[in-house]
C-alpha positions as CSV (number, residue, x, y, z in Angstrom):
1,M,-49.7,-63.2,-17.2
2,L,-53.2,-62.0,-16.4
3,G,-51.7,-58.5,-16.3
4,F,-51.4,-58.6,-20.1
5,G,-55.2,-58.3,-20.2
6,F,-54.9,-55.0,-18.2
7,F,-52.0,-54.0,-20.4
8,G,-54.1,-54.3,-23.5
9,V,-57.0,-52.3,-22.0
10,S,-54.7,-49.6,-20.7
11,V,-53.0,-49.1,-24.1
12,I,-56.4,-48.7,-25.9
13,W,-57.8,-46.2,-23.4
14,T,-54.6,-44.2,-22.9
15,V,-54.3,-43.5,-26.7
16,Y,-58.0,-42.9,-26.9
17,N,-58.1,-40.4,-24.0
18,A,-55.0,-38.6,-25.2
19,F,-55.7,-38.1,-28.8
20,V,-59.5,-38.4,-29.5
21,P,-60.1,-35.0,-27.7
22,L,-57.5,-33.4,-30.1
23,F,-59.3,-34.9,-33.1
24,L,-62.7,-33.6,-31.8
25,A,-61.4,-30.1,-31.2
26,N,-59.0,-29.7,-34.1
27,K,-60.4,-31.9,-36.8
28,F,-64.2,-31.6,-36.2
29,N,-64.2,-28.3,-34.3
30,L,-66.5,-29.4,-31.4
31,A,-67.2,-27.2,-28.4
32,P,-65.7,-28.2,-25.0
33,W,-69.1,-29.4,-23.6
34,L,-69.6,-31.6,-26.7
35,I,-66.1,-33.0,-26.3
36,G,-66.9,-33.8,-22.7
37,F,-70.1,-35.6,-23.7
38,F,-68.3,-37.5,-26.5
39,M,-65.6,-38.6,-24.0
40,T,-68.3,-40.1,-21.8
41,L,-69.8,-42.3,-24.6
42,D,-67.5,-45.2,-23.7
43,N,-68.7,-45.0,-20.1
44,I,-72.4,-44.8,-21.1
45,A,-71.8,-48.0,-23.1
46,A,-70.0,-49.6,-20.2
47,L,-72.7,-48.6,-17.8
48,F,-75.3,-50.7,-19.6
49,I,-72.9,-53.6,-20.6
50,Q,-70.3,-54.2,-18.0
51,P,-72.4,-54.9,-14.9
52,P,-74.8,-57.4,-16.5
53,V,-71.9,-59.0,-18.4
54,G,-70.1,-59.5,-15.1
55,A,-73.1,-61.3,-13.6
56,W,-73.5,-63.3,-16.8
57,S,-69.9,-64.4,-16.7
58,D,-70.5,-65.7,-13.1
59,R,-73.2,-68.1,-14.6
60,L,-71.5,-69.0,-17.9
61,R,-70.0,-72.5,-18.3
62,T,-68.0,-73.2,-21.5
63,P,-65.0,-75.4,-22.4
64,F,-62.9,-72.2,-22.4
65,G,-64.1,-71.1,-19.0
66,R,-66.6,-68.6,-17.8
67,R,-64.6,-65.4,-18.4
68,M,-62.5,-66.2,-21.5
69,P,-65.2,-66.2,-24.2
70,F,-65.8,-62.5,-23.6
71,I,-62.2,-61.8,-24.1
72,L,-61.9,-63.8,-27.3
73,I,-64.8,-62.0,-28.8
74,G,-64.4,-58.4,-27.5
75,A,-60.7,-57.9,-27.9
76,P,-60.3,-58.6,-31.7
77,V,-63.4,-56.5,-32.6
78,G,-62.2,-53.6,-30.4
79,A,-58.7,-53.8,-32.0
80,I,-60.1,-53.5,-35.5
81,A,-62.4,-50.6,-34.7
82,F,-59.6,-48.8,-32.8
83,G,-57.3,-49.0,-35.8
84,L,-59.9,-47.3,-38.1
85,I,-60.5,-44.3,-35.8
86,P,-57.7,-42.0,-37.1
87,I,-58.5,-42.5,-40.8
88,A,-62.2,-41.7,-40.4
89,A,-62.5,-38.5,-42.4
90,I,-66.1,-37.5,-41.5
91,L,-67.7,-37.2,-38.1
92,P,-70.4,-39.9,-38.7
93,L,-67.8,-42.5,-39.7
94,F,-65.6,-41.4,-36.7
95,V,-68.6,-42.0,-34.4
96,A,-69.3,-45.4,-35.9
97,C,-65.7,-46.5,-35.3
98,T,-65.6,-45.2,-31.8
99,S,-69.0,-46.7,-30.9
100,T,-67.9,-50.1,-32.1
101,L,-64.8,-49.8,-30.0
102,L,-66.7,-48.7,-26.9
103,L,-69.2,-51.6,-27.1
104,S,-66.6,-54.2,-27.7
105,M,-64.3,-53.0,-24.9
106,A,-67.2,-52.8,-22.5
107,F,-68.0,-56.4,-23.4
108,W,-64.7,-57.9,-22.1
109,R,-63.6,-55.5,-19.4
110,T,-65.4,-56.9,-16.4
111,P,-64.7,-60.6,-17.2
112,V,-60.9,-59.9,-17.5
113,V,-61.0,-58.0,-14.2
114,A,-63.0,-60.7,-12.5
115,L,-60.3,-63.2,-13.4
116,M,-58.0,-61.8,-10.7
117,P,-60.1,-62.7,-7.6
118,D,-61.0,-66.0,-9.4
119,I,-57.4,-67.2,-9.3
120,T,-56.2,-65.3,-6.2
121,P,-56.9,-65.9,-2.5
122,S,-58.4,-62.9,-0.5
123,K,-55.2,-62.2,1.5
124,Y,-53.2,-61.7,-1.7
125,R,-55.6,-59.7,-3.7
126,S,-54.2,-56.3,-3.0
127,Q,-50.7,-57.5,-4.0
128,A,-52.2,-59.3,-7.1
129,N,-54.1,-56.1,-8.0
130,G,-50.8,-54.2,-7.7
131,I,-49.1,-56.6,-10.1
132,I,-51.8,-56.5,-12.8
133,N,-52.0,-52.7,-12.4
134,L,-48.3,-52.6,-12.8
135,M,-48.8,-54.2,-16.2
136,G,-51.7,-51.8,-16.9
137,G,-49.4,-49.0,-16.0
138,I,-46.7,-50.2,-18.4
139,G,-49.4,-50.2,-21.1
140,T,-50.2,-46.6,-20.2
141,I,-46.5,-45.6,-20.4
142,I,-46.0,-47.3,-23.7
143,A,-49.2,-45.8,-25.1
144,S,-48.5,-42.3,-23.8
145,L,-44.7,-42.0,-24.4
146,V,-44.2,-44.2,-27.5
147,G,-47.7,-43.2,-28.8
148,S,-46.9,-39.5,-28.5
149,T,-43.7,-40.0,-30.5
150,L,-45.6,-41.9,-33.1
151,Y,-48.3,-39.3,-33.2
152,E,-45.8,-36.7,-34.1
153,I,-44.8,-38.8,-37.1
154,N,-48.3,-39.9,-38.2
155,V,-51.5,-39.4,-36.2
156,A,-52.7,-42.9,-37.1
157,F,-49.6,-44.8,-35.8
158,P,-50.4,-44.8,-32.1
159,F,-53.8,-46.3,-32.8
160,W,-52.4,-49.0,-35.0
161,M,-49.8,-49.7,-32.3
162,G,-52.7,-50.1,-29.8
163,S,-54.6,-52.5,-32.1
164,V,-51.6,-54.8,-32.5
165,L,-50.7,-54.8,-28.8
166,V,-54.3,-55.5,-27.6
167,I,-54.5,-58.6,-29.9
168,L,-51.1,-59.9,-28.7
169,A,-52.1,-59.3,-25.0
170,S,-55.4,-61.2,-25.4
171,I,-53.6,-64.1,-27.0
172,L,-51.2,-64.3,-24.1
173,V,-54.0,-64.3,-21.6
174,F,-55.8,-67.0,-23.5
175,I,-52.7,-69.2,-23.7
176,F,-51.4,-68.9,-20.2
177,I,-54.4,-68.3,-17.9
178,K,-56.3,-71.4,-16.9
179,E,-59.6,-70.6,-15.2
180,P,-60.7,-72.7,-12.2
181,K,-62.8,-75.7,-13.2
182,Q,-65.1,-75.8,-10.2
183,F,-67.2,-73.0,-8.9
184,E,-69.9,-72.5,-6.2
185,D,-73.4,-72.7,-7.7
186,S,-74.1,-69.2,-8.9
187,E,-77.5,-69.9,-10.6
188,K,-79.5,-69.1,-7.4
189,Q,-77.3,-66.2,-6.4
190,P,-78.8,-62.6,-6.4
191,N,-78.4,-60.7,-9.6
192,M,-76.6,-57.3,-9.8
193,F,-79.6,-55.2,-8.8
194,Q,-80.6,-57.5,-6.0
195,S,-77.0,-57.4,-4.8
196,L,-77.0,-53.6,-4.9
197,Q,-80.2,-53.5,-2.9
198,E,-78.6,-55.9,-0.4
199,V,-75.6,-53.6,-0.1
200,I,-77.8,-50.5,0.4
201,Q,-79.9,-52.2,3.1
202,D,-76.9,-53.6,5.0
203,K,-76.9,-52.1,8.5
204,D,-73.1,-51.7,8.4
205,K,-73.2,-49.5,5.3
206,S,-69.6,-50.2,4.5
207,G,-70.5,-51.5,1.1
208,I,-72.5,-48.5,-0.1
209,R,-69.9,-46.1,1.4
210,I,-67.0,-47.7,-0.5
211,L,-69.1,-47.7,-3.7
212,L,-70.0,-44.0,-3.3
213,A,-66.4,-43.2,-2.5
214,I,-65.4,-44.9,-5.7
215,F,-67.9,-42.6,-7.5
216,F,-66.4,-39.4,-6.1
217,W,-62.7,-40.2,-6.5
218,F,-63.4,-41.3,-10.1
219,L,-65.3,-38.1,-10.6
220,S,-62.2,-36.2,-9.7
221,Y,-59.9,-38.3,-11.8
222,T,-61.9,-38.9,-15.0
223,G,-62.9,-35.3,-15.5
224,I,-59.3,-34.2,-15.5
225,E,-58.2,-37.2,-17.6
226,A,-60.6,-36.3,-20.4
227,F,-59.4,-32.7,-20.7
228,L,-55.7,-33.0,-19.7
229,T,-54.3,-32.6,-23.2
230,L,-56.6,-29.7,-23.9
231,Y,-55.7,-28.1,-20.5
232,A,-52.0,-28.5,-21.3
233,T,-52.2,-27.2,-24.9
234,R,-54.8,-24.4,-24.6
235,Y,-54.3,-23.2,-21.0
236,L,-50.6,-23.7,-20.5
237,G,-49.5,-23.6,-24.2
238,I,-47.6,-26.9,-24.0
239,P,-47.1,-28.6,-27.5
240,A,-49.4,-31.5,-28.3
241,G,-46.7,-34.1,-28.3
242,D,-45.6,-33.2,-24.8
243,A,-49.2,-32.9,-23.7
244,G,-49.8,-36.5,-24.8
245,R,-46.9,-37.6,-22.7
246,L,-48.4,-36.2,-19.4
247,T,-50.5,-39.3,-18.8
248,G,-47.4,-41.5,-19.4
249,H,-45.4,-39.6,-16.8
250,M,-48.2,-40.0,-14.3
251,G,-48.3,-43.7,-15.3
252,I,-44.6,-44.2,-14.7
253,L,-45.0,-43.4,-11.0
254,F,-48.2,-45.4,-10.9
255,V,-46.3,-48.4,-12.2
256,L,-43.3,-48.0,-9.9
257,F,-45.6,-47.7,-6.8
258,A,-48.3,-50.3,-7.8
259,I,-46.8,-53.3,-6.0
260,I,-45.8,-51.1,-3.0
261,A,-49.4,-49.8,-2.8
262,G,-50.7,-53.4,-2.7
263,I,-48.2,-54.3,0.0
264,L,-49.2,-51.2,2.0
265,G,-52.8,-52.3,1.7
266,S,-52.1,-55.6,3.2
267,R,-49.8,-54.3,5.9
268,I,-51.5,-51.1,7.2
269,G,-55.0,-51.8,5.8
270,R,-56.7,-51.0,2.5
271,R,-58.9,-48.2,4.0
272,V,-55.9,-46.4,5.5
273,T,-53.9,-46.7,2.3
274,I,-56.7,-45.4,0.2
275,S,-57.3,-42.5,2.5
276,I,-53.6,-41.5,2.4
277,G,-53.8,-41.6,-1.4
278,I,-56.9,-39.4,-1.4
279,I,-55.3,-36.7,0.8
280,L,-52.1,-36.7,-1.3
281,M,-53.9,-36.4,-4.6
282,A,-56.2,-33.6,-3.3
283,I,-53.2,-31.6,-2.2
284,L,-51.3,-32.0,-5.5
285,I,-54.3,-31.1,-7.7
286,A,-55.0,-28.1,-5.5
287,L,-51.4,-26.9,-6.1
288,I,-51.8,-27.3,-9.8
289,A,-55.0,-25.1,-9.6
290,L,-53.4,-22.4,-7.5
291,L,-49.9,-22.1,-9.0
292,P,-49.5,-19.7,-11.9
293,S,-48.8,-21.0,-15.4
294,P,-45.2,-19.8,-15.6
295,I,-44.3,-22.0,-12.6
296,L,-46.2,-25.1,-14.0
297,T,-44.5,-24.7,-17.4
298,T,-41.0,-24.2,-16.0
299,T,-38.7,-26.7,-17.7
300,L,-36.7,-28.8,-15.3
301,T,-35.0,-31.2,-17.7
302,K,-35.3,-33.0,-21.1
303,L,-34.9,-36.8,-21.3
304,P,-34.9,-39.2,-24.2
305,L,-38.4,-40.6,-24.9
306,L,-39.8,-38.9,-21.8
307,G,-39.4,-35.6,-23.5
308,T,-39.6,-32.3,-21.6
309,I,-40.1,-32.5,-17.9
310,R,-41.9,-29.5,-16.5
311,M,-43.1,-28.6,-13.0
312,L,-46.6,-29.8,-14.0
313,N,-45.2,-33.2,-14.8
314,V,-43.7,-33.5,-11.3
315,F,-47.1,-32.8,-9.7
316,L,-48.7,-35.4,-12.0
317,M,-46.1,-38.0,-11.1
318,G,-47.0,-37.4,-7.5
319,A,-50.6,-37.9,-8.4
320,G,-49.6,-41.2,-10.0
321,I,-48.3,-42.4,-6.6
322,A,-51.5,-41.3,-4.9
323,W,-53.7,-42.8,-7.6
324,S,-52.0,-46.2,-7.2
325,M,-52.7,-46.2,-3.4
326,I,-56.4,-45.5,-4.2
327,N,-56.9,-47.7,-7.3
328,I,-54.9,-50.8,-6.3
329,N,-56.8,-51.3,-3.1
330,S,-60.4,-50.4,-4.1
331,L,-61.4,-53.4,-6.2
332,P,-60.1,-55.9,-3.6
333,M,-62.2,-54.1,-1.0
334,V,-65.4,-54.5,-3.1
335,V,-64.9,-58.2,-4.0
336,D,-64.1,-59.1,-0.4
337,L,-67.6,-57.9,0.5
338,T,-68.9,-61.1,-1.1
339,T,-68.2,-64.8,-1.9
340,L,-66.3,-66.2,-4.8
341,A,-69.5,-67.2,-6.6
342,R,-70.5,-63.5,-6.9
343,V,-67.2,-62.0,-7.7
344,G,-68.3,-61.1,-11.3
345,T,-71.5,-59.5,-9.9
346,F,-69.6,-57.4,-7.4
347,T,-67.0,-56.5,-9.9
348,G,-69.9,-55.3,-12.0
349,L,-71.1,-53.1,-9.0
350,Y,-67.6,-51.6,-8.9
351,Y,-67.8,-50.7,-12.5
352,L,-71.4,-49.5,-12.2
353,F,-70.3,-46.7,-9.8
354,S,-66.9,-46.0,-11.4
355,T,-68.6,-45.8,-14.8
356,L,-71.5,-43.6,-13.6
357,S,-68.8,-41.3,-12.3
358,A,-66.9,-41.4,-15.6
359,I,-70.0,-40.4,-17.4
360,V,-70.8,-37.5,-15.0
361,G,-67.1,-36.3,-14.8
362,P,-66.2,-35.3,-18.3
363,N,-69.7,-33.8,-18.8
364,L,-69.5,-31.8,-15.6
365,Y,-65.9,-30.7,-16.3
366,G,-66.8,-29.7,-19.9
367,L,-69.6,-27.6,-18.5
368,I,-67.3,-26.0,-16.0
369,V,-64.9,-25.1,-18.8
370,Q,-67.8,-23.8,-20.9
371,V,-69.3,-21.5,-18.3
372,S,-65.8,-20.2,-17.3
373,S,-65.3,-18.9,-20.9
374,G,-62.9,-21.7,-21.9
375,N,-60.8,-21.6,-18.8
376,Y,-59.5,-25.1,-18.5
377,N,-57.9,-24.4,-15.1
378,A,-61.4,-24.0,-13.6
379,M,-61.7,-27.8,-13.5
380,M,-58.6,-28.1,-11.3
381,F,-60.5,-26.3,-8.5
382,A,-63.4,-28.7,-8.5
383,S,-61.4,-31.9,-8.4
384,P,-60.1,-31.7,-4.7
385,I,-63.7,-31.1,-3.5
386,F,-64.8,-34.5,-4.8
387,L,-61.8,-36.1,-3.3
388,I,-62.6,-34.7,0.1
389,V,-66.2,-36.1,-0.2
390,A,-64.6,-39.5,-1.0
391,L,-62.4,-39.3,2.1
392,V,-65.3,-38.5,4.4
393,L,-67.1,-41.6,3.0
394,M,-64.1,-43.8,3.5
395,L,-63.9,-42.9,7.2
396,G,-67.1,-44.9,7.7
397,V,-66.0,-48.1,5.9
398,H,-65.3,-51.0,8.3
399,R,-65.3,-54.0,5.9
400,G,-63.5,-55.1,2.8
401,E,-60.1,-55.8,4.3
402,A,-58.1,-58.9,3.4
403,I,-59.5,-62.2,4.7
404,V,-56.7,-64.2,6.2
405,S,-57.3,-68.0,6.0
């Protein structure tokens, strides 16, 4: 049931990342580097909001719980703003709608994520993260595949679908998730910045290594995600509807492998599972960069709802498997560095580094495209390099595995 919260978040961001770049390029005629900057505004908002909100939710005590009030406020506001984005005719109004969405989504993201370790023992957190990411992946698939079909009918329809689904998802979380009533005293616990200092000064260095690794693998992922539809339409010549489905095809394999990735993390270790995922993803993206366009655009089959399946889609599906191995096991590693009383704070640290990366990524990739005279394939060569850096960092991580009690 908690997975419905992730479902709602995934629907919103999948539609946003797929179609907002198209609006910015085709409706408002922005340059690639400006599109890259615009696509990081959500992460700039999250950078300043999500970490302190996570620490705040650790200390909050209300009749609804310590996480739920953030969901009850942030989700409805975000849903309304999201529905207004496609009908904003001028850029200032468009920016006002997106800014409201970004602020409200940042407000409730960390609390809903922190609910997972709140209600799950350490030894089951990889599996639990697999289940809730399964739900998030289903949201990605619906938003990408159904949303792309709706986009071909009316550009506003996928946004309105997202608004309705995020409201329904937040209602289900509120009704069915009951937060624990007793917590360790968190009033005297270190705040986020003190916790970060503690992680940096730790002689073991596992904490700072995993946080830096998170930064680099998200640098690889978010840069491509922000420009994937433009890469497909402008570099490969794929129609916009099919380009919008690419994330969904990647999400299908992410969903199918999510629970397996969690089980692998508990069986062979989270660090090993993440490392295998990094290697696989680096190889697949390198192949996309190196193979010529005619091969990547070769049509393999056409399926109902899924649309045209090209060679590029196959590589992205493989990347979906790799990303599940990385993403499913990373948050449990971070929260198992600390106690239950500080789960929100360390969830905030996770989002601090992933959000910083998500700010740098689209800007850096937009700059790469700009200086390469609009060659969107140039960003595909940069991505494996960042994954290799993340892999090297993970080799020195020795903590964060499941605690068996």
